[in-house]
NUKOL-87418 format. One record per residue: z negated, y negated, x of N, C-alpha, C in turn. Coordinates in steps of 0.05 Angstrom, whole numbers, plus 32768, in hexadecimal, padded with zeros to 4 digits. Layout:
ZYXZYXZYX;...
END
This chain:
7F99807082427F87806A82517F8E80548244;7F70804782367F6E802C82297F648016823F;7F7B7FF5823A7F767FEF82457F617FCD823C;7F607FC282467F437FAC82397F547F928247;7F5F7F7E82497F5D7F6582517F567F45823C;7F4C7F3F824D7F3F7F2182497F5A7F02823D;7F4F7F0282317F4C7EF182207F527EDD8215;7F557EC082277F4B7EA882197F587E928216;7F4F7E8A81FD7F6C7E6781EC7F547E5A81F7;7F6B7E4A82027F4D7E2282107F5D7E1381FA;7F447E0281FE7F3E7DEA81F27F557DE881D9;7F697DDE81E77F857DD581DC7F8D7DEB81C6;7F8E7E0381CC7F9C7E1681B57F827E16819B;7F6B7E1181A67F577E1281867F5B7DFF8185;7F5F7DE081917F5B7DCF817D7F6E7DCD816F;7F857DD881817FA27DD281697FA87DE28151;7F957E0181517F907E0E81487FAC7E258149;7FA77E2681657FB97E4381677FB97E5A815E;7F9A7E5F815F7F957E7E81647F9B7E93815E;7F997E92813B7FBA7E9B81327FC37EA88139;7FE27E9781407FF87E9D81517FFB7EA6815F;7FE47EA081747FE57EB081917FDF7EC78184;7FBA7ED5817E7FBF7EF281757FCE7EFC8172;7FEB7EF8814F7FF97F08814B80117F0B815C;80177EEF816F801E7F05818980187F1B819D;80027F1481A47FF87F2E81AE800A7F4D8199;7FF07F49817F7FF77F58816C80187F678160;80267F568164804A7F65816A80527F668179;803C7F6D8194804B7F7281A5802E7F9181AC;802B7F94819880217FA881977FF77FB28192;7FF17F9681A87FD87FA381B67FC87F9481A0;7FAD7FA981A27F977FA581907F8C7F988190;7F817F7F818A7F677F6781827F517F778188;7F377F7B81927F287F8C81747F107F7C817F;7F057F60818C7EE87F5381887EF97F398193;7EF97F2281837EFD7F0881937EE07EF28187;7ED27EE2819D7EBD7ED081997ECF7EB8819F;7EC67EA9818E7EC57E8A81917EB37E74819E;7EAF7E7381B77E9C7E6C81C27EA57E5081CC;7E877E4681DB7E8E7E2C81F47E767E2C820D;7E937E3C82167E837E3D82317E797E2A824A;7E647E3382517E4B7E1E82647E5D7E188277;7E4D7E0282887E5D7DFA82A07E597E1482B8;7E467E1A82BB7E3B7E3182CC7E587E4382CA;7E517E5A82B27E647E6B82A57E787E6282B4;7E917E4882AF7EAE7E3982B27EAC7E4082D3;7E977E3C82DC7E997E3482FB7E9C7E5B8313;7E8B7E6482FC7E9A7E8483067EAA7E8E82FF;7EB57E8582E47ED07E9682D57EE07E7F82E8;7EEC7E7282F27EF27E6283097EED7E588316;7EE37E7183317ED17E6583537EEF7E758354;7F007E75834F7F0F7E7A83647F2B7E5F8368;7F1B7E49835E7F2B7E38835E7F207E1E836A;7F077E1F83727EEF7E0983787EF47DFB8391;7F067E0683A07F067DF283BE7F1A7DDD83B4;7F2E7DDF83957F447DD583917F3F7DBA8374;7F507DA683887F4C7D8E837B7F4D7D898360;7F567D9E83527F547DA483377F3C7DAD8327;7F2A7DB3833F7F127DC583327F057DB88320;7EFA7D9E83287EE37D9283137EF57D8582F5;7F067D8482F37F177D8982D87F1F7D9382CC;7F267DB282DD7F257DC582C97F0B7DC882BE;7EF17DC482CC7ED87DC882BE7ED97DC482A0;7ED37DA982B07EDA7D9782917EE27D978286;7F077DA782847F167DAC82697F097DC6825A;7F027DD6826F7F047DF382647EE77DFE8258;7ECD7DDB82607EAB7DDB82457EB77DC78231;7ECC7DC3822F7ECB7DA4821F7EC37DB08206;7ED67DC081F77ECF7DCB81D87ECE7DE781DF;7ED07DF381C97ED07E1281BB7EED7E2581CD;7EE47E3881CE7EF77E4D81DF7F007E6281CB;7F0F7E7181D17F0D7E8181C07F187E9F81CD;7F067EAA81D37F087EBF81F37F057EE481D4;7F0D7EF581F27F0B7F0C81EB7F147F2881FD;7EF87F2B82037EDF7F3081F77ED17F208213;7EBD7F1A820A7EA27F0582147EA97F0C8234;7EB37EEB823C7EBA7EDF82607E9C7EF28276;7E8B7EF082637E707F01826E7E737F17827C;7E807F1D82627E887F4C826B7EA87F478281;7EAB7F2D828C7EC77F2E82A17EBC7F2282B3;7EAC7F1C82C17E9B7F1882DD7EAA7F2782EC;7EAE7F1583057EB87F21831A7EA67F38832D;7E9E7F4A83337E8A7F5D83427E8C7F4B835A;
END
């Protein structure tokens, strides 16, 4: 059985250029990276992805942070929307 996982490297990891080191850790554990995408998510997608935190006091700053610059994702967050 093949399992797929969503991985998102947040703005600080991208800004600090840690993507290669982080991906290497996954590969060292035997996981296969099949797709990655460098993208900037919009506010609507961020609100959908973090919707469970909408009533929390940190929600606004979380959305501002996560939309502040590029993210490294695998697979696309649009494919991971909850039903």
